[in-house]
One Martini backbone bead per residue (centre of mass of N, CA, C, O) as a GRO file, in nm:
protein
  214
    1MET     BB    1   3.776   3.035   1.748
    2ARG     BB    2   3.881   2.775   1.877
    3HIS     BB    3   4.136   2.905   1.996
    4CYS     BB    4   3.991   3.110   2.181
    5ARG     BB    5   3.838   2.900   2.347
    6SER     BB    6   4.085   2.752   2.461
    7VAL     BB    7   4.205   2.993   2.609
    8PHE     BB    8   3.960   3.047   2.790
    9VAL     BB    9   3.963   2.775   2.936
   10LEU     BB   10   4.252   2.793   3.046
   11ILE     BB   11   4.211   3.050   3.211
   12SER     BB   12   3.981   2.940   3.389
   13LEU     BB   13   4.142   2.709   3.517
   14LEU     BB   14   4.366   2.881   3.640
   15PHE     BB   15   4.181   3.057   3.816
   16ALA     BB   16   4.061   2.826   3.982
   17ALA     BB   17   4.334   2.724   4.101
   18THR     BB   18   4.415   3.005   4.243
   19THR     BB   19   4.119   3.023   4.417
   20ALA     BB   20   4.143   2.787   4.572
   21SER     BB   21   4.133   2.629   4.855
   22ALA     BB   22   4.339   2.563   5.096
   23GLU     BB   23   4.489   2.363   5.301
   24VAL     BB   24   4.516   2.289   5.613
   25ALA     BB   25   4.789   2.409   5.822
   26ILE     BB   26   5.063   2.341   6.060
   27THR     BB   27   5.281   2.545   6.271
   28ILE     BB   28   5.548   2.488   6.509
   29SER     BB   29   5.697   2.770   6.699
   30GLY     BB   30   5.769   2.792   6.995
   31SER     BB   31   5.483   3.000   7.089
   32THR     BB   32   5.363   2.907   6.805
   33VAL     BB   33   5.052   2.863   6.614
   34VAL     BB   34   5.017   2.805   6.264
   35ALA     BB   35   4.757   2.879   6.033
   36THR     BB   36   4.677   2.759   5.711
   37GLY     BB   37   4.408   2.784   5.481
   38ILE     BB   38   4.216   2.996   5.563
   39THR     BB   39   3.949   3.162   5.536
   40ALA     BB   40   3.891   3.461   5.438
   41HIS     BB   41   3.784   3.619   5.723
   42GLY     BB   42   3.782   3.394   5.913
   43ASN     BB   43   3.781   3.107   6.133
   44ALA     BB   44   3.985   2.958   6.395
   45ALA     BB   45   4.003   2.647   6.566
   46PHE     BB   46   4.177   2.594   6.860
   47PHE     BB   47   4.306   2.263   6.969
   48GLY     BB   48   4.466   2.153   7.281
   49VAL     BB   49   4.768   2.000   7.430
   50MET     BB   50   5.003   2.057   7.710
   51ARG     BB   51   5.300   1.882   7.827
   52GLY     BB   52   5.488   1.992   8.104
   53GLN     BB   53   5.671   2.218   8.311
   54SER     BB   54   5.651   2.331   8.671
   55GLY     BB   55   5.930   2.295   8.762
   56SER     BB   56   5.885   1.979   8.927
   57ARG     BB   57   5.616   1.983   8.769
   58GLY     BB   58   5.357   1.890   8.602
   59ALA     BB   59   5.189   2.028   8.308
   60VAL     BB   60   4.850   2.108   8.201
   61THR     BB   61   4.736   2.249   7.883
   62TYR     BB   62   4.457   2.392   7.751
   63VAL     BB   63   4.340   2.462   7.416
   64ASP     BB   64   4.064   2.712   7.342
   65GLN     BB   65   4.031   2.885   7.032
   66VAL     BB   66   3.887   3.165   6.850
   67LEU     BB   67   4.021   3.296   6.546
   68ALA     BB   68   4.083   3.563   6.332
   69ASP     BB   69   4.111   3.669   5.989
   70SER     BB   70   4.164   4.002   5.968
   71ASP     BB   71   4.347   4.026   5.680
   72GLY     BB   72   4.286   3.782   5.462
   73ASP     BB   73   4.549   3.559   5.431
   74GLY     BB   74   4.494   3.264   5.581
   75VAL     BB   75   4.638   3.352   5.857
   76VAL     BB   76   4.668   3.204   6.189
   77THR     BB   77   4.773   3.306   6.525
   78LEU     BB   78   4.897   3.134   6.807
   79THR     BB   79   4.981   3.249   7.140
   80VAL     BB   80   5.174   3.142   7.396
   81GLN     BB   81   5.350   3.185   7.690
   82SER     BB   82   5.529   2.945   7.590
   83ALA     BB   83   5.688   2.700   7.484
   84VAL     BB   84   5.613   2.430   7.319
   85PRO     BB   85   5.591   2.131   7.413
   86PHE     BB   86   5.668   1.821   7.307
   87ARG     BB   87   5.396   1.723   7.457
   88SER     BB   88   5.190   1.786   7.190
   89VAL     BB   89   4.857   1.889   7.057
   90PHE     BB   90   4.697   2.002   6.746
   91ALA     BB   91   4.393   2.155   6.634
   92VAL     BB   92   4.251   2.284   6.321
   93VAL     BB   93   3.951   2.472   6.232
   94ASP     BB   94   3.751   2.570   5.977
   95GLN     BB   95   3.453   2.739   6.023
   96THR     BB   96   3.365   2.745   5.717
   97SER     BB   97   3.479   2.466   5.564
   98GLY     BB   98   3.607   2.228   5.768
   99GLY     BB   99   3.889   2.237   5.767
  100TYR     BB  100   4.171   2.027   5.879
  101ALA     BB  101   4.430   1.980   6.140
  102VAL     BB  102   4.719   1.794   6.266
  103LYS     BB  103   4.971   1.867   6.530
  104THR     BB  104   5.314   1.821   6.618
  105PRO     BB  105   5.600   1.828   6.731
  106ASN     BB  106   5.896   1.760   6.640
  107GLY     BB  107   5.915   1.402   6.707
  108PHE     BB  108   5.612   1.386   6.780
  109PRO     BB  109   5.358   1.186   6.772
  110VAL     BB  110   5.052   1.094   6.645
  111LEU     BB  111   4.817   0.991   6.871
  112PRO     BB  112   4.575   0.767   6.900
  113LEU     BB  113   4.292   0.742   7.081
  114LEU     BB  114   4.215   0.478   6.902
  115GLU     BB  115   4.398   0.191   6.863
  116ASP     BB  116   4.163  -0.012   6.733
  117GLY     BB  117   3.989   0.171   6.518
  118SER     BB  118   3.761   0.287   6.645
  119GLN     BB  119   3.460   0.458   6.708
  120PRO     BB  120   3.313   0.722   6.908
  121LEU     BB  121   3.043   0.678   6.753
  122VAL     BB  122   2.709   0.599   6.852
  123MET     BB  123   2.400   0.434   6.836
  124VAL     BB  124   2.112   0.562   7.033
  125ASP     BB  125   1.802   0.579   6.964
  126GLY     BB  126   1.891   0.745   6.691
  127GLN     BB  127   2.152   0.861   6.848
  128ARG     BB  128   2.435   1.026   6.873
  129GLN     BB  129   2.730   0.913   7.063
  130ILE     BB  130   2.976   0.916   7.289
  131SER     BB  131   3.213   0.622   7.315
  132VAL     BB  132   3.481   0.576   7.550
  133GLN     BB  133   3.782   0.426   7.682
  134LYS     BB  134   3.782   0.672   7.919
  135SER     BB  135   3.828   0.909   8.181
  136GLN     BB  136   3.909   1.152   7.969
  137VAL     BB  137   3.769   1.411   7.749
  138GLN     BB  138   3.811   1.648   7.495
  139MET     BB  139   3.572   1.851   7.315
  140LEU     BB  140   3.528   1.927   6.963
  141LEU     BB  141   3.281   2.119   6.768
  142VAL     BB  142   3.225   2.173   6.412
  143ARG     BB  143   2.992   2.377   6.229
  144PRO     BB  144   2.990   2.487   5.938
  145GLY     BB  145   2.867   2.818   5.959
  146VAL     BB  146   2.759   2.800   6.277
  147GLY     BB  147   2.966   2.647   6.502
  148VAL     BB  148   3.128   2.623   6.838
  149TRP     BB  149   3.219   2.347   7.057
  150ASN     BB  150   3.252   2.235   7.405
  151ARG     BB  151   3.377   1.949   7.615
  152LEU     BB  152   3.394   1.781   7.927
  153LEU     BB  153   3.470   1.432   7.971
  154SER     BB  154   3.392   1.245   8.271
  155ASP     BB  155   3.407   0.983   8.461
  156GLY     BB  156   3.116   0.997   8.666
  157ARG     BB  157   3.016   1.259   8.576
  158PRO     BB  158   2.763   1.463   8.478
  159ALA     BB  159   2.863   1.443   8.162
  160ASP     BB  160   2.815   1.145   8.195
  161GLY     BB  161   2.571   0.961   8.047
  162ASP     BB  162   2.586   0.693   8.253
  163GLY     BB  163   2.696   0.773   8.555
  164LEU     BB  164   2.961   0.593   8.551
  165ALA     BB  165   3.249   0.436   8.709
  166ASP     BB  166   3.378   0.252   8.414
  167GLY     BB  167   3.603   0.375   8.204
  168LYS     BB  168   3.364   0.543   8.057
  169VAL     BB  169   3.260   0.774   7.811
  170VAL     BB  170   2.949   0.959   7.774
  171GLY     BB  171   2.832   1.171   7.500
  172LEU     BB  172   2.642   1.446   7.439
  173ALA     BB  173   2.559   1.736   7.282
  174ALA     BB  174   2.416   1.825   7.505
  175GLY     BB  175   2.575   2.087   7.705
  176SER     BB  176   2.746   2.240   7.535
  177THR     BB  177   2.982   2.491   7.476
  178VAL     BB  178   2.980   2.793   7.339
  179GLU     BB  179   3.206   2.991   7.120
  180TYR     BB  180   3.047   3.002   6.833
  181GLY     BB  181   2.743   3.110   6.755
  182SER     BB  182   2.540   2.896   6.823
  183SER     BB  183   2.393   2.810   7.145
  184SER     BB  184   2.307   2.523   7.025
  185LEU     BB  185   2.322   2.157   7.032
  186ASP     BB  186   2.151   1.905   6.805
  187GLY     BB  187   2.381   1.717   6.756
  188PHE     BB  188   2.536   1.480   6.544
  189LEU     BB  189   2.645   1.563   6.218
  190ASP     BB  190   2.688   1.558   5.909
  191GLY     BB  191   2.999   1.748   5.865
  192ASP     BB  192   3.107   1.747   6.124
  193ILE     BB  193   3.373   1.836   6.347
  194LEU     BB  194   3.559   1.599   6.537
  195VAL     BB  195   3.735   1.645   6.857
  196LEU     BB  196   3.960   1.439   7.051
  197ILE     BB  197   4.123   1.465   7.382
  198ASP     BB  198   4.394   1.319   7.563
  199GLY     BB  199   4.584   1.465   7.813
  200TYR     BB  200   4.754   1.226   7.923
  201PHE     BB  201   4.845   1.092   7.626
  202VAL     BB  202   4.831   1.283   7.381
  203SER     BB  203   4.564   1.221   7.219
  204VAL     BB  204   4.381   1.179   6.893
  205TYR     BB  205   4.069   1.280   6.735
  206ALA     BB  206   3.985   1.337   6.376
  207ALA     BB  207   3.668   1.420   6.208
  208ARG     BB  208   3.430   1.380   5.968
  209ILE     BB  209   3.118   1.325   5.979
  210GLY     BB  210   3.077   1.056   5.747
  211ALA     BB  211   3.381   0.997   5.748
  212VAL     BB  212   3.708   0.930   5.742
  213ALA     BB  213   3.944   0.904   5.955
  214GLN     BB  214   4.271   1.052   6.056
   0.00000   0.00000   0.00000
């Protein structure tokens, strides 16, 4: 009887190990960005910037799409118009689990948005808001199982919370554009996945709010 119980426990543990969700990972090849480890039949939020050339001029392209895992294999592929330039960075967030990953083309480093190790969220009057010393950042916020939102924050523009052209952008959750799910964003909450990208420097910040940034 003890032997049978041990076998049952072993089988149960093996089953749990094989059915556990895989970590999100990204592969960049040619004109495709492939995310694996996505929840079966779930959605993947792709967010990134590509700095390349258009003739003799530099070109900056932002990528911001939510794609479904339609066949349930945990793999979701984003295809862009041409090969991903060397100076690019992508983040992918699993809209169901909140798992996320950040990836650059081989040889190009993942550059931190905040080089001094500071955090982009500050508390003001009991409310979290973004505050970074940048002229412009693109924001993605994913609330697992609820929604996906984005916003462009530019210094001195209407979306800049302090309204000043002072080399700093301040951003509130309200006013963000919904991409998927709930139509309104009611603040930055613990468990949300926040991604910020500086398209000029191709730098990135990605973290689960309430956890340590990656």
